[in-house]
Backbone as a chain_set.jsonl record, in Angstrom:
{"seq": "XXXXXXXXXXXXXXXXXXXXXXXXXXXXXXXXXXXXXXXXXXXXXXXXXXXXXXXXXXXXXXXXXXXXXXXXXXXXXXXXXXXXXXXXXXXXXXXXXXXXXXXXXXXXXXXXXXXXXXXXXXXXXXXXXXXXXXXXXXXXXXXXXXXXXXXXXXXXXXXXXXXXXXXXXXXXXXXXXXXXXXXXXXX", "coords": {"N": [[-10.539, 9.315, -21.74], [-8.863, 10.961, -19.552], [-5.94, 12.634, -18.324], [-5.038, 14.034, -15.282], [-2.908, 16.298, -13.698], [-3.405, 17.568, -11.313], [-5.753, 18.839, -9.134], [-6.081, 21.404, -8.2], [-6.482, 25.237, -8.655], [-4.338, 26.443, -8.354], [-1.234, 25.427, -9.522], [1.029, 25.031, -8.213], [-0.219, 23.835, -5.627], [-0.779, 21.038, -5.594], [-2.183, 18.031, -4.266], [-0.554, 15.631, -1.833], [-0.991, 13.111, -2.855], [-1.575, 13.741, -5.567], [0.92, 14.56, -6.328], [2.53, 12.523, -6.319], [1.457, 10.26, -7.872], [0.026, 10.056, -11.309], [-3.014, 11.135, -11.947], [-5.69, 9.384, -13.237], [-8.618, 10.004, -14.898], [-11.267, 7.998, -15.366], [-13.815, 7.584, -17.711], [-17.061, 6.125, -17.572], [-17.917, 2.938, -18.841], [-19.375, 2.744, -22.115], [-22.58, 1.232, -22.836], [-24.155, 1.176, -25.195], [-23.257, 1.19, -27.727], [-21.912, -1.208, -30.025], [-18.903, -0.981, -29.982], [-18.493, 0.114, -27.357], [-19.593, -2.071, -25.907], [-18.043, -4.192, -26.568], [-15.598, -3.291, -25.444], [-16.178, -3.136, -22.494], [-16.804, -5.834, -22.149], [-14.127, -6.962, -22.773], [-12.884, -5.802, -20.62], [-13.979, -7.06, -18.438], [-12.957, -9.832, -19.142], [-10.46, -9.474, -18.701], [-10.426, -9.037, -16.074], [-11.658, -11.189, -15.043], [-9.469, -13.286, -15.684], [-7.731, -12.697, -13.645], [-8.927, -13.66, -11.454], [-9.056, -15.793, -8.669], [-10.85, -18.24, -7.933], [-12.111, -21.335, -6.54], [-14.066, -22.725, -7.982], [-14.304, -21.237, -10.18], [-14.646, -20.395, -13.831], [-14.071, -20.055, -17.242], [-15.644, -17.568, -18.868], [-17.127, -16.758, -16.795], [-17.605, -14.222, -16.06], [-18.02, -13.012, -18.274], [-19.7, -14.605, -19.953], [-23.016, -15.351, -20.939], [-25.944, -13.576, -19.325], [-24.398, -12.387, -17.684], [-22.36, -10.016, -18.046], [-24.416, -7.959, -18.9], [-25.847, -7.96, -16.467], [-23.9, -7.02, -14.724], [-23.311, -4.507, -15.797], [-25.635, -3.233, -15.547], [-25.924, -3.052, -12.697], [-23.302, -1.59, -12.039], [-23.402, 0.464, -13.601], [-21.48, 0.894, -15.497], [-19.236, 1.837, -14.309], [-15.915, 1.872, -13.533], [-14.695, 1.705, -10.704], [-16.911, 1.025, -8.983], [-17.59, -1.42, -10.244], [-15.208, -2.961, -9.815], [-15.222, -2.806, -6.851], [-17.63, -4.186, -6.306], [-17.047, -6.82, -7.61], [-14.81, -7.552, -6.097], [-15.887, -7.645, -3.489], [-18.035, -9.626, -3.82], [-16.317, -11.742, -4.559], [-15.102, -12.077, -1.822], [-17.59, -12.821, -0.514], [-18.214, -15.348, -1.927], [-16.104, -16.917, -1.49], [-16.214, -16.997, 1.379], [-18.829, -18.331, 1.762], [-18.332, -20.69, 0.48], [-19.241, -21.15, -2.115], [-17.547, -20.289, -4.05], [-17.515, -19.219, -6.802], [-18.676, -16.63, -9.035], [-21.897, -15.556, -9.322], [-24.884, -14.418, -10.851], [-26.862, -14.454, -8.838], [-25.471, -14.764, -6.436], [-24.286, -12.257, -6.351], [-26.47, -10.514, -6.366], [-26.934, -10.305, -3.54], [-25.08, -8.754, -2.675], [-24.203, -5.936, -1.504], [-23.1, -2.837, -2.783], [-20.779, -0.864, -1.296], [-19.062, 1.963, -0.742], [-17.971, 2.525, 1.678], [-16.637, 0.902, 3.044], [-13.935, 0.619, 2.557], [-10.496, 0.435, 3.426], [-8.842, 2.571, 6.012], [-10.189, 5.092, 5.953], [-10.932, 6.884, 7.623], [-10.459, 9.918, 9.429], [-9.893, 10.305, 11.903], [-8.04, 8.487, 12.641], [-5.634, 9.268, 12.077], [-2.264, 9.211, 12.908], [-0.631, 10.831, 15.836], [1.861, 13.346, 15.249], [5.092, 13.197, 16.078], [6.98, 16.015, 17.674], [9.486, 18.367, 16.01], [12.885, 17.503, 15.873], [15.702, 19.676, 17.033], [18.719, 20.721, 16.184], [21.288, 20.859, 18.736], [23.836, 22.898, 19.807], [26.85, 21.231, 20.702], [28.721, 21.288, 23.683], [32.329, 22.16, 24.038], [34.48, 19.335, 23.461], [32.631, 17.744, 23.728], [31.763, 16.962, 21.137], [31.712, 14.506, 19.734], [29.488, 13.101, 20.818], [27.093, 13.957, 19.841], [24.951, 15.628, 20.716], [21.422, 16.334, 20.596], [18.378, 17.878, 21.024], [14.771, 17.566, 21.709], [12.334, 19.427, 20.398], [11.538, 22.458, 22.163], [11.546, 20.662, 24.512], [14.202, 20.367, 25.72], [15.551, 18.384, 26.444], [18.368, 16.283, 26.295], [19.408, 14.293, 23.683], [21.016, 11.188, 23.018], [23.098, 10.282, 20.321], [24.29, 7.461, 18.371], [27.669, 7.243, 18.16], [30.592, 6.161, 16.268], [33.381, 5.233, 17.815], [36.882, 5.671, 17.336], [38.943, 2.995, 16.946], [41.861, 2.438, 19.446], [45.231, 1.943, 18.362], [46.966, 0.734, 20.287], [45.205, -0.437, 21.859], [44.529, -3.064, 20.726], [44.672, -6.326, 20.929], [46.776, -8.232, 19.341], [47.611, -10.912, 19.572], [45.592, -12.732, 19.666], [43.05, -14.452, 17.644], [40.707, -12.586, 15.488], [38.106, -13.061, 16.439], [38.209, -13.751, 18.844], [39.336, -11.852, 20.654], [39.481, -9.352, 23.147], [37.792, -10.951, 24.828], [35.531, -11.905, 23.552], [34.0, -14.626, 22.002], [34.291, -16.481, 19.16], [31.255, -17.346, 17.024], [31.492, -19.261, 15.362], [31.667, -22.785, 14.852], [30.318, -23.602, 17.02], [28.659, -26.264, 18.677], [29.898, -28.11, 17.449]], "CA": [[-9.746, 9.123, -20.636], [-8.139, 12.326, -19.188], [-4.92, 12.416, -17.561], [-4.8, 15.146, -14.515], [-1.642, 16.397, -13.005], [-3.765, 18.239, -10.041], [-7.021, 19.646, -9.304], [-6.155, 22.931, -7.848], [-6.228, 26.156, -9.827], [-2.689, 26.704, -8.248], [-0.509, 24.384, -10.091], [1.94, 24.591, -6.992], [-0.814, 23.532, -4.514], [-1.2, 19.891, -5.596], [-2.026, 17.374, -3.063], [0.359, 14.75, -1.857], [-1.314, 12.202, -3.911], [-1.396, 14.055, -6.877], [2.371, 14.893, -6.596], [3.062, 11.041, -6.311], [0.898, 9.769, -9.085], [-0.698, 10.532, -12.338], [-4.436, 10.614, -11.738], [-6.515, 8.974, -14.445], [-9.956, 9.894, -14.85], [-11.701, 7.143, -16.332], [-15.294, 7.605, -17.953], [-17.893, 5.005, -17.491], [-18.167, 2.285, -19.906], [-20.6, 3.108, -22.68], [-23.021, -0.102, -23.277], [-25.188, 1.618, -26.083], [-22.564, 0.95, -29.076], [-21.114, -2.412, -30.042], [-17.616, -0.786, -29.291], [-18.578, 0.059, -25.862], [-20.01, -3.286, -25.172], [-16.763, -4.906, -26.601], [-14.615, -2.716, -24.509], [-16.728, -3.59, -21.247], [-16.582, -7.389, -22.002], [-12.608, -7.05, -22.582], [-12.636, -5.289, -19.268], [-14.445, -8.127, -17.718], [-12.451, -10.866, -19.406], [-9.116, -9.175, -17.925], [-10.938, -9.304, -14.404], [-11.813, -12.7, -14.958], [-8.209, -13.917, -15.761], [-7.014, -12.532, -12.426], [-9.647, -14.181, -10.311], [-8.731, -17.26, -8.402], [-11.895, -18.993, -7.193], [-11.604, -22.823, -6.901], [-15.134, -23.078, -9.02], [-14.39, -20.16, -11.302], [-14.64, -20.921, -15.206], [-13.913, -19.174, -18.485], [-16.845, -17.024, -19.309], [-17.85, -16.471, -15.55], [-17.878, -12.606, -15.957], [-18.348, -12.55, -19.719], [-20.873, -15.167, -20.692], [-24.437, -15.418, -20.574], [-26.248, -12.49, -18.851], [-23.403, -11.593, -16.539], [-21.956, -8.633, -18.689], [-25.51, -7.027, -18.67], [-26.221, -7.661, -15.015], [-22.754, -5.999, -14.088], [-23.418, -3.155, -16.327], [-26.912, -2.634, -14.562], [-25.272, -2.825, -11.218], [-22.522, -0.684, -11.529], [-23.516, 1.535, -14.806], [-20.416, 0.949, -15.955], [-18.188, 2.805, -13.555], [-14.894, 1.055, -13.029], [-14.444, 1.53, -9.205], [-18.203, 0.223, -8.503], [-17.254, -2.752, -10.83], [-14.218, -3.401, -9.043], [-15.859, -3.1, -5.414], [-18.726, -5.366, -6.472], [-16.354, -8.178, -7.649], [-14.114, -7.647, -4.855], [-16.76, -8.095, -2.302], [-18.645, -10.741, -4.307], [-15.367, -13.063, -4.329], [-15.079, -12.492, -0.541], [-18.473, -13.512, -0.198], [-17.841, -16.607, -2.448], [-14.984, -17.728, -0.539], [-16.769, -17.24, 2.735], [-19.821, -18.999, 1.657], [-17.924, -21.941, -0.096], [-19.733, -21.162, -3.574], [-16.267, -20.306, -4.934], [-17.929, -18.734, -7.972], [-19.65, -15.501, -9.104], [-23.189, -15.582, -10.078], [-25.995, -13.143, -10.479], [-27.66, -14.595, -7.499], [-24.625, -14.161, -5.175], [-23.892, -10.731, -6.541], [-27.481, -9.815, -5.825], [-26.984, -10.265, -2.204], [-23.784, -8.138, -2.251], [-24.18, -4.372, -1.668], [-21.98, -1.88, -3.368], [-20.392, 0.231, -0.561], [-17.572, 2.422, -0.78], [-17.699, 3.012, 2.982], [-15.948, -0.227, 3.796], [-12.493, 0.82, 2.239], [-9.664, 0.584, 4.664], [-8.207, 3.503, 6.099], [-10.695, 6.351, 5.434], [-11.256, 8.106, 8.829], [-9.443, 10.945, 9.574], [-9.622, 10.24, 13.135], [-7.153, 7.466, 12.651], [-4.265, 9.639, 11.444], [-1.328, 9.198, 14.242], [-0.234, 12.173, 16.005], [3.148, 13.415, 14.685], [6.109, 13.781, 17.039], [7.623, 17.207, 17.418], [10.518, 18.24, 15.407], [14.129, 17.555, 16.848], [16.34, 20.559, 16.48], [20.171, 20.551, 16.674], [21.59, 21.826, 19.659], [25.25, 22.867, 19.594], [27.514, 20.368, 21.829], [29.849, 21.887, 24.211], [33.477, 21.818, 23.537], [34.708, 18.316, 23.905], [31.59, 16.462, 23.582], [31.218, 16.977, 19.97], [31.351, 13.027, 19.056], [28.307, 12.522, 21.409], [26.004, 14.233, 19.047], [23.679, 16.078, 21.256], [20.261, 16.95, 20.147], [17.342, 18.209, 21.872], [13.643, 17.671, 21.132], [11.882, 20.972, 20.166], [10.608, 22.627, 23.35], [11.638, 19.934, 25.627], [15.249, 20.458, 26.198], [16.069, 16.987, 26.676], [19.386, 15.741, 25.41], [19.261, 12.769, 23.102], [22.255, 10.766, 22.328], [22.921, 9.496, 18.913], [25.428, 6.465, 18.263], [28.734, 7.823, 17.207], [31.642, 5.284, 16.46], [34.692, 5.585, 18.54], [37.957, 5.036, 16.567], [39.822, 2.225, 17.987], [43.183, 2.896, 19.4], [46.011, 0.746, 18.083], [47.639, 0.11, 21.381], [44.278, -1.346, 22.705], [44.15, -4.028, 20.28], [45.484, -7.442, 21.243], [46.768, -8.952, 18.056], [48.01, -12.117, 19.873], [44.63, -13.565, 19.548], [42.219, -14.349, 16.393], [39.777, -11.616, 15.647], [36.779, -13.507, 17.121], [38.573, -14.278, 20.769], [39.732, -10.514, 21.176], [38.611, -8.739, 24.131], [37.049, -11.705, 25.628], [34.698, -12.352, 22.842], [34.047, -15.82, 21.525], [33.557, -16.525, 17.704], [30.107, -18.416, 16.969], [31.733, -20.389, 14.469], [32.05, -23.997, 15.192], [29.466, -23.978, 18.022], [27.987, -27.635, 18.719], [30.673, -29.163, 16.693]], "C": [[-8.858, 10.414, -20.374], [-7.124, 12.024, -18.076], [-4.891, 13.873, -16.565], [-3.662, 15.252, -13.708], [-2.147, 17.364, -11.628], [-5.143, 18.832, -10.277], [-7.348, 20.893, -8.876], [-5.901, 24.005, -8.919], [-5.006, 26.728, -9.682], [-1.889, 25.497, -8.553], [0.446, 23.921, -8.772], [1.417, 23.771, -5.744], [-1.314, 21.973, -4.914], [-1.175, 18.972, -4.38], [-0.873, 16.223, -2.931], [0.176, 13.712, -2.765], [-1.156, 12.443, -5.298], [0.151, 14.489, -7.212], [2.997, 13.409, -6.9], [2.653, 10.212, -7.605], [0.221, 10.487, -10.25], [-2.1, 9.989, -12.399], [-5.09, 10.465, -13.201], [-7.896, 9.005, -14.36], [-10.963, 9.127, -15.812], [-13.454, 7.347, -16.598], [-15.932, 6.074, -17.938], [-17.786, 4.205, -18.738], [-19.546, 2.61, -20.725], [-21.301, 1.612, -23.208], [-23.877, 0.109, -24.397], [-24.642, 1.47, -27.531], [-21.745, -0.483, -28.892], [-19.548, -2.21, -29.687], [-17.557, -0.682, -27.999], [-18.929, -1.214, -25.216], [-18.777, -4.229, -25.481], [-15.846, -4.524, -25.524], [-15.084, -3.121, -22.971], [-16.311, -5.059, -21.079], [-15.09, -7.615, -22.142], [-12.103, -6.878, -21.308], [-12.873, -6.522, -18.58], [-13.512, -9.26, -17.873], [-10.959, -10.608, -18.545], [-9.226, -9.34, -16.567], [-10.807, -10.728, -14.216], [-10.628, -13.531, -15.034], [-7.628, -13.684, -14.602], [-7.692, -13.187, -11.308], [-9.256, -15.7, -10.043], [-9.764, -18.164, -7.562], [-11.711, -20.373, -7.651], [-12.793, -23.322, -8.055], [-15.109, -22.005, -10.186], [-14.032, -20.908, -12.733], [-14.304, -19.72, -16.084], [-15.413, -18.783, -18.687], [-17.554, -16.758, -17.683], [-18.294, -15.05, -15.477], [-18.273, -12.246, -17.476], [-19.314, -13.295, -20.473], [-22.015, -15.15, -20.174], [-24.91, -13.94, -20.399], [-25.429, -11.789, -17.985], [-23.09, -10.425, -16.941], [-23.145, -7.666, -18.412], [-25.956, -6.561, -17.23], [-25.177, -6.707, -14.489], [-22.792, -4.722, -14.384], [-24.489, -2.633, -15.589], [-26.338, -2.287, -13.278], [-24.514, -1.664, -11.083], [-22.472, 0.61, -12.879], [-21.989, 1.863, -15.324], [-19.08, 1.611, -15.36], [-17.095, 1.729, -13.021], [-14.714, 0.614, -11.494], [-15.695, 0.883, -8.721], [-17.975, -1.338, -9.069], [-16.254, -3.437, -9.902], [-14.791, -3.774, -7.556], [-16.994, -4.332, -5.462], [-18.126, -6.821, -6.726], [-15.609, -8.527, -6.55], [-14.958, -8.166, -3.64], [-17.586, -9.586, -2.603], [-17.644, -11.902, -4.322], [-15.194, -13.139, -2.863], [-16.226, -13.383, -0.063], [-18.802, -14.98, -0.759], [-17.032, -17.446, -2.016], [-15.711, -18.083, 0.757], [-17.947, -18.176, 2.804], [-19.622, -20.437, 1.024], [-18.393, -22.26, -1.48], [-18.521, -21.231, -4.348], [-16.616, -19.795, -6.519], [-18.629, -17.687, -7.993], [-20.711, -15.888, -9.885], [-24.2, -14.538, -9.931], [-26.719, -13.366, -9.037], [-26.832, -14.307, -6.167], [-24.401, -12.805, -5.224], [-25.11, -9.897, -6.097], [-27.687, -9.694, -4.549], [-25.884, -9.35, -1.817], [-24.217, -6.615, -2.436], [-22.816, -3.706, -2.019], [-21.739, -0.957, -2.2], [-19.138, 0.648, -0.661], [-17.248, 2.693, 0.773], [-16.979, 2.088, 3.498], [-14.48, -0.271, 3.158], [-11.943, 0.939, 3.482], [-9.19, 2.006, 4.567], [-8.692, 5.068, 5.542], [-11.022, 7.332, 6.477], [-10.241, 8.748, 9.095], [-9.256, 11.011, 10.939], [-8.453, 9.247, 13.61], [-5.712, 7.841, 12.329], [-3.343, 9.799, 13.004], [-0.832, 10.72, 14.29], [1.293, 12.033, 15.76], [4.102, 14.155, 15.732], [6.831, 15.197, 16.742], [8.804, 17.093, 16.85], [11.783, 18.003, 16.322], [14.993, 18.583, 16.169], [18.095, 20.161, 17.23], [20.661, 21.324, 17.879], [23.2, 21.542, 19.784], [25.973, 22.11, 20.85], [28.538, 21.237, 22.535], [31.352, 21.467, 23.733], [33.871, 20.644, 24.258], [33.805, 16.925, 23.988], [31.054, 16.509, 22.024], [30.829, 15.507, 19.252], [30.035, 12.657, 19.684], [27.119, 12.843, 20.674], [24.579, 14.453, 19.754], [22.748, 16.514, 20.495], [19.099, 17.263, 21.144], [15.903, 18.05, 21.389], [12.994, 19.043, 21.327], [11.193, 21.414, 21.523], [10.801, 21.855, 24.64], [12.927, 20.209, 26.38], [15.944, 19.232, 26.723], [17.147, 16.484, 25.917], [18.832, 14.215, 24.997], [20.614, 12.41, 22.484], [22.096, 10.001, 21.239], [24.384, 8.727, 19.164], [26.445, 7.234, 17.42], [29.859, 6.762, 17.361], [32.784, 5.88, 16.982], [35.883, 4.959, 17.723], [38.704, 4.325, 17.574], [41.487, 2.62, 18.027], [44.04, 1.768, 19.114], [46.671, 0.171, 19.081], [46.615, -0.772, 22.006], [43.901, -2.578, 21.878], [45.089, -5.167, 20.539], [45.544, -8.466, 19.95], [47.319, -10.303, 18.143], [46.792, -13.266, 19.688], [43.856, -13.491, 18.184], [41.305, -13.186, 16.609], [38.429, -12.032, 16.374], [37.145, -13.532, 18.587], [38.937, -12.926, 21.219], [38.981, -9.976, 22.214], [37.668, -9.585, 24.985], [35.923, -12.237, 25.099], [34.899, -13.618, 22.216], [33.163, -15.674, 20.237], [32.367, -17.574, 17.966], [30.307, -19.705, 16.146], [32.067, -21.864, 15.223], [31.336, -24.328, 16.444], [28.801, -25.197, 17.738], [28.685, -28.324, 17.954], [31.529, -30.059, 17.636]], "O": [[-8.106, 10.74, -21.293], [-7.376, 11.318, -17.099], [-4.697, 14.897, -17.219], [-3.39, 14.292, -12.986], [-1.257, 17.863, -10.939], [-5.576, 19.226, -11.359], [-8.43, 21.462, -9.016], [-5.231, 23.766, -9.924], [-4.504, 27.416, -10.571], [-1.929, 24.561, -7.755], [0.581, 22.758, -8.39], [2.163, 23.169, -4.972], [-2.42, 21.711, -4.443], [-0.279, 19.083, -3.543], [-0.282, 15.92, -3.968], [1.123, 13.375, -3.475], [-0.72, 11.626, -6.108], [0.473, 14.729, -8.376], [3.914, 13.269, -7.708], [3.482, 9.585, -8.264], [-0.145, 11.639, -10.016], [-2.424, 8.853, -12.744], [-4.996, 11.293, -14.107], [-8.456, 8.08, -13.771], [-11.38, 9.607, -16.866], [-14.239, 7.242, -15.655], [-15.313, 5.06, -18.259], [-17.546, 4.851, -19.758], [-20.629, 2.723, -20.151], [-20.622, 0.885, -23.932], [-24.489, -0.919, -24.687], [-25.416, 1.597, -28.48], [-21.104, -0.808, -27.892], [-18.937, -3.14, -29.161], [-16.68, -1.286, -27.381], [-18.588, -1.429, -24.053], [-18.504, -5.057, -24.612], [-15.366, -5.366, -24.766], [-14.152, -3.45, -22.237], [-15.642, -5.477, -20.134], [-14.724, -8.62, -21.532], [-11.163, -7.518, -20.838], [-11.882, -7.07, -18.099], [-13.162, -9.781, -16.814], [-10.458, -11.488, -17.845], [-8.282, -9.737, -15.884], [-10.054, -11.324, -13.445], [-10.715, -14.592, -14.417], [-6.811, -14.565, -14.336], [-7.094, -13.289, -10.236], [-9.156, -16.588, -10.889], [-9.376, -18.749, -6.551], [-11.295, -20.683, -8.767], [-12.511, -24.171, -8.9], [-15.969, -22.042, -11.065], [-13.258, -21.864, -12.775], [-14.276, -18.565, -15.66], [-16.296, -19.639, -18.664], [-18.766, -16.543, -17.709], [-19.311, -14.748, -14.852], [-18.827, -11.177, -17.734], [-19.784, -12.829, -21.511], [-22.14, -14.946, -18.966], [-24.434, -13.08, -21.14], [-25.727, -10.67, -17.568], [-23.519, -9.532, -16.21], [-22.934, -6.645, -17.757], [-26.285, -5.443, -16.835], [-25.512, -5.694, -13.876], [-22.448, -3.833, -13.604], [-24.31, -1.581, -14.976], [-26.35, -1.114, -12.903], [-24.804, -0.789, -10.267], [-21.599, 1.472, -12.981], [-21.519, 2.99, -15.481], [-18.056, 1.819, -16.01], [-17.389, 0.861, -12.199], [-14.612, -0.554, -11.12], [-15.45, 0.021, -7.877], [-18.182, -2.316, -8.351], [-16.575, -4.452, -9.284], [-14.795, -4.94, -7.162], [-17.063, -5.249, -4.643], [-18.586, -7.827, -6.186], [-15.685, -9.646, -6.043], [-14.569, -9.095, -2.933], [-17.717, -10.474, -1.76], [-18.092, -13.028, -4.104], [-15.114, -14.298, -2.456], [-16.059, -14.409, 0.595], [-19.56, -15.723, -0.136], [-17.191, -18.661, -2.129], [-15.813, -19.239, 1.167], [-18.104, -18.815, 3.844], [-20.537, -21.261, 1.015], [-18.111, -23.321, -2.037], [-18.38, -22.089, -5.219], [-15.798, -20.1, -7.388], [-19.359, -17.546, -7.012], [-20.575, -16.467, -10.964], [-24.293, -13.861, -8.907], [-27.052, -12.447, -8.289], [-27.272, -13.801, -5.135], [-24.318, -12.166, -4.175], [-24.962, -8.799, -5.559], [-28.633, -8.976, -4.226], [-25.734, -9.149, -0.612], [-24.551, -6.201, -3.546], [-21.706, -4.023, -1.591], [-22.639, -0.125, -2.088], [-18.176, -0.119, -0.674], [-16.118, 3.121, 1.006], [-16.544, 2.387, 4.61], [-13.87, -1.329, 3.311], [-12.53, 1.381, 4.469], [-9.093, 2.625, 3.507], [-8.012, 5.921, 4.972], [-11.351, 8.487, 6.208], [-9.119, 8.247, 9.027], [-8.4, 11.818, 11.299], [-8.017, 9.227, 14.761], [-4.777, 7.041, 12.294], [-3.754, 10.409, 13.992], [-0.668, 11.532, 13.38], [1.928, 10.997, 15.958], [3.984, 15.311, 16.138], [7.221, 15.443, 15.6], [9.397, 16.02, 16.953], [11.689, 18.316, 17.509], [15.124, 18.541, 14.945], [18.465, 19.607, 18.265], [20.361, 22.517, 17.929], [23.745, 20.44, 19.845], [25.619, 22.437, 21.982], [29.229, 21.944, 21.801], [31.487, 20.444, 23.061], [33.744, 20.639, 25.482], [34.044, 15.733, 24.185], [29.927, 16.078, 21.778], [29.918, 15.35, 18.439], [29.392, 11.827, 19.042], [26.133, 12.116, 20.797], [23.516, 13.857, 19.575], [23.151, 17.187, 19.546], [19.142, 16.632, 22.2], [15.845, 18.597, 20.287], [13.15, 19.685, 22.366], [10.289, 20.699, 21.956], [10.334, 22.259, 25.705], [12.856, 20.297, 27.606], [16.934, 19.319, 27.45], [16.863, 16.21, 24.751], [18.179, 13.366, 25.605], [21.22, 13.096, 21.661], [21.19, 9.18, 21.098], [25.319, 9.132, 19.855], [26.229, 7.74, 16.319], [30.129, 6.424, 18.514], [33.144, 6.995, 16.606], [35.833, 3.758, 17.46], [39.051, 4.739, 18.68], [42.19, 2.972, 17.08], [43.712, 0.659, 19.535], [47.043, -0.983, 18.87], [46.98, -1.765, 22.634], [42.925, -3.199, 22.3], [46.291, -4.966, 20.367], [44.668, -9.262, 19.612], [47.543, -10.934, 17.109], [47.027, -14.47, 19.587], [44.01, -12.445, 17.553], [41.097, -12.782, 17.753], [37.748, -11.136, 16.871], [36.288, -13.316, 19.444], [38.821, -12.835, 22.441], [37.763, -10.147, 22.173], [36.862, -9.06, 25.753], [35.219, -12.962, 25.801], [36.051, -13.804, 21.824], [32.057, -15.163, 20.063], [32.403, -18.441, 18.84], [29.673, -20.76, 16.152], [32.791, -21.852, 16.219], [31.707, -25.358, 17.007], [28.328, -25.319, 16.608], [28.138, -29.376, 17.623], [32.219, -30.966, 17.168]]}, "num_chains": 1, "name": "protein.A"}
């Protein structure tokens, strides 16, 4: 297992994903040694523990010829194994079989193209930047800004300080200025 901090020759040019995550390059499982077989079966057992199929059972992925079948289909590549099991579970639920069998998985193609959000055409357009426009004297609290290149003022909310003389202290806080409190409604 190798941990990569970036794929570029220029360490300052890491992609956004590479800056946010530590990328882990997993080698395929080795099925030619007892240790490799054990590691693959332990991985399958971990996956099996997480599956929630109504007719799922202990040994569904680790018993019989299922480990060999899964290794032949995926060549021990974790991403392909994940995709096959995920699509197989969806098919098992849709058909009502509710368990993974070699027969069900035989009819399940491993397709990486059915992952969500891969199309570059689905990237949303990014609105233009806003730039701060100095407000004329006397309007500083209005917080005028203009969209770059458009010159249209945009008002931001700015709290106004309450004037002490404007407060009517003869009424409870919920009834001042003609507002009614929502407490006691319907009682």
